[in-house]
C-alpha positions in Angstrom: 119.8 174.0 6.2 116.5 173.2 7.9 117.8 169.9 9.3 120.9 171.6 10.7 118.8 174.3 12.3 116.5 171.6 13.7 119.4 169.7 15.1 120.8 172.7 16.9 117.4 173.8 18.1 116.7 170.4 19.7 120.2 170.2 21.2 119.9 173.7 22.7 116.4 172.9 24.1 117.7 169.7 25.7 120.8 171.3 27.3 118.8 174.2 28.6 116.7 171.6 30.5 119.9 170.2 32.0 121.1 173.6 33.2 123.4 173.8 36.1 121.4 174.2 39.3 120.9 172.6 42.7 117.5 171.0 42.7 118.3 169.5 46.1 119.7 172.7 47.7 118.4 173.0 51.3 117.9 176.1 53.4 119.6 178.5 51.1 119.9 182.2 51.6 116.6 184.0 52.2 115.7 187.5 51.2 113.6 187.7 54.3 115.3 190.4 56.5 114.1 188.5 59.6 116.7 185.8 58.8 120.2 187.1 59.3 123.4 185.0 59.4 125.5 185.3 62.5 129.3 184.8 62.3 129.8 184.7 66.0 129.7 181.7 68.3 126.2 181.0 69.7 125.6 181.4 73.4 124.5 178.0 74.9 121.5 178.2 77.1 119.6 175.6 79.0 117.0 174.2 76.6 113.3 173.9 77.4 111.4 170.6 77.4 109.1 170.0 74.4 106.4 167.5 73.4 107.9 164.2 72.4 110.9 164.5 74.7 111.8 161.3 76.7 112.7 162.2 80.3 114.7 160.3 82.8 113.4 161.2 86.3 115.1 159.8 89.3 113.6 160.4 92.7 115.4 159.5 96.0 114.3 160.1 99.6 116.5 161.5 102.3 118.3 164.0 100.1 119.6 161.3 97.8 121.2 159.1 100.5 120.3 155.9 98.5 121.8 157.5 95.4 125.1 157.8 97.1 124.9 154.3 98.4 124.2 153.1 94.8 127.2 155.0 93.5 129.4 153.4 96.2 128.1 150.0 95.2 127.3 149.1 98.8 124.1 147.2 97.8 122.1 147.7 94.6 118.9 146.7 96.3 119.2 149.5 98.8 119.1 152.0 96.0 115.7 150.9 94.6 113.7 153.4 96.6 113.3 155.5 93.5 111.3 156.1 90.4 113.1 156.6 87.1 113.0 156.8 83.3 110.4 156.3 80.6 108.4 159.5 81.0 107.3 160.8 77.6 106.1 164.4 77.3 102.6 164.3 75.7 101.3 166.4 72.9 99.7 168.6 75.5 103.1 169.1 77.2 102.3 167.0 80.3 103.9 164.1 82.0 102.2 161.8 84.6 104.3 160.7 87.6 103.3 158.5 90.5 102.6 160.4 93.7 102.4 163.6 91.6 99.9 163.0 88.8 99.8 165.2 85.7 102.4 167.9 85.6 103.0 170.5 82.8 106.6 170.0 81.6 106.6 171.7 78.2 108.4 175.0 78.3 110.3 174.3 81.5 114.0 173.6 81.7 115.2 170.5 83.4 116.2 172.6 86.4 112.8 174.2 86.6 111.1 170.8 86.4 113.4 169.4 89.1 112.4 172.3 91.4 108.6 171.8 90.6 108.8 168.0 91.3 110.8 168.5 94.5 108.2 170.9 95.8 105.3 168.6 95.1 107.1 165.5 96.4 107.9 167.0 99.8 104.2 166.2 100.7 104.8 162.5 100.3 108.5 161.8 100.4 110.9 162.8 103.1 113.5 165.3 101.8 113.2 164.2 98.1 116.2 164.4 95.8 115.3 164.7 92.1 117.3 164.3 88.9 115.8 165.1 85.5 117.4 164.7 82.1 116.3 164.4 78.5 117.4 161.1 77.1 116.5 161.5 73.4 118.5 164.6 72.6 119.4 164.8 68.9 120.1 167.1 65.9 119.6 166.9 62.2 122.7 166.9 59.9 122.5 167.6 56.1 125.9 166.9 54.8 126.7 168.2 51.3 124.7 166.2 48.8 124.3 163.2 51.1 121.1 162.1 52.8 120.0 163.8 56.0 120.9 162.1 59.3 119.5 162.3 62.8 122.5 162.3 65.2 121.9 161.3 68.8 123.7 163.6 71.3 125.5 161.4 73.8 126.0 164.3 76.2 125.5 168.0 76.6 129.1 168.9 75.6 129.2 167.5 72.1 130.9 169.8 69.6 130.4 170.7 66.0 133.5 168.6 64.9 132.2 165.6 66.8 128.9 165.7 65.1 130.5 166.1 61.6 132.7 163.1 62.4 129.7 161.0 63.4 128.1 162.0 60.1 131.1 160.7 58.1 133.1 163.9 57.8 132.7 166.5 55.0 131.2 164.7 52.0 132.5 165.0 48.4 131.7 168.5 47.1 130.9 169.7 50.6 131.8 173.2 51.5 133.9 173.1 54.7 133.9 176.9 54.7 130.1 177.2 54.7 128.6 175.2 57.6 125.4 176.6 59.0 123.8 176.0 62.3 120.1 176.6 62.8 119.0 177.0 66.4 115.8 178.2 68.2 116.6 180.9 70.7 113.8 182.5 72.7 111.3 181.5 70.0 113.4 182.9 67.2 115.3 180.8 64.6 118.9 182.0 64.6 121.4 181.1 61.8 125.1 180.8 62.6 127.8 180.2 59.9 131.2 178.6 60.5 134.3 178.1 58.4 136.4 175.0 59.1 138.5 175.2 55.9 141.5 176.7 57.6 143.4 175.8 60.7 143.1 179.3 62.2 139.4 178.7 62.4 139.8 175.6 64.5 138.0 177.3 67.4 134.8 176.9 65.4 135.1 173.2 65.7 134.7 173.5 69.5 131.2 175.1 69.3 128.8 173.1 71.5 125.7 171.8 69.7 122.3 171.5 71.4 119.2 169.4 71.2 117.1 170.1 68.0 119.9 172.0 66.2 119.9 171.7 62.4 123.4 171.5 60.9 123.7 172.1 57.1 126.9 171.7 55.2 126.5 173.4 51.8 127.9 171.8 48.7 129.4 173.1 45.5 127.0 173.3 42.5 127.2 170.9 39.6 129.7 172.2 37.1 129.3 172.0 33.3 131.6 169.0 33.0 129.5 166.9 35.3 126.3 168.1 33.7 127.5 167.1 30.2 128.8 163.8 31.5 125.4 162.9 33.0 123.6 164.2 30.0 125.8 162.2 27.6 123.5 159.2 27.2 120.5 161.4 26.5 122.5 163.4 24.0 123.4 160.1 22.2 119.7 159.2 22.2 118.7 162.6 20.8 121.4 162.4 18.1 120.3 158.9 17.1 116.7 160.1 16.9 117.7 162.9 14.6 119.7 160.6 12.4 116.7 158.3 12.1 114.5 161.3 11.4 116.9 162.4 8.7 116.9 159.0 7.0 113.2 158.7 7.0 112.7 162.2 5.7 114.6 161.2 2.6 112.3 158.3 1.8 
């Protein structure tokens, strides 16, 4: 009687430690009322430059005359009267540019930085034409139970479906009806939820992603069958231990 009770007690204790839960669940629902889930399409807005951004800055004189010549492939050497690429925004938010010096870029949009550079360069360059773009745009994708990925954004028109495709599609046990997009908007973290499980929700696939978005595809929890399957070897060890204990207790 005591041995039977002991066996069941140890088994129940072990199985309780293998309870069905998601130890690797990420960014689950919060009880904080400041975080609400939106089920509408986010409005894309021009992003602001942040520390660590890599900027391509192209500066042409004469209202970009040389840029047009370069595009027309008249002579590549004639288009070299420019400065470009390789400007990293420092931890203080500044960039250093020849003929300009230090300039605060953090918090500005690329359009605003273009205007600021154009204004400063008019003192040294005749009719400057400036192009500014962020070259290391990326987002983070957490796909089901798979490892997280950093997905480079090839252009500013990449869609939700394109990013999922680059991440290998919906992984096993992934929830195609529970895809969440985390985005900073005016200093506030917004959460948008999308359903791609049905064809009538295909419009959600065309949502445009942005730099620094976080995309999380939730996954189904472990079911009892999988839990017991994974716990099988440990149950065998436990049972063997109890058998050995029973034998030695009779000696």
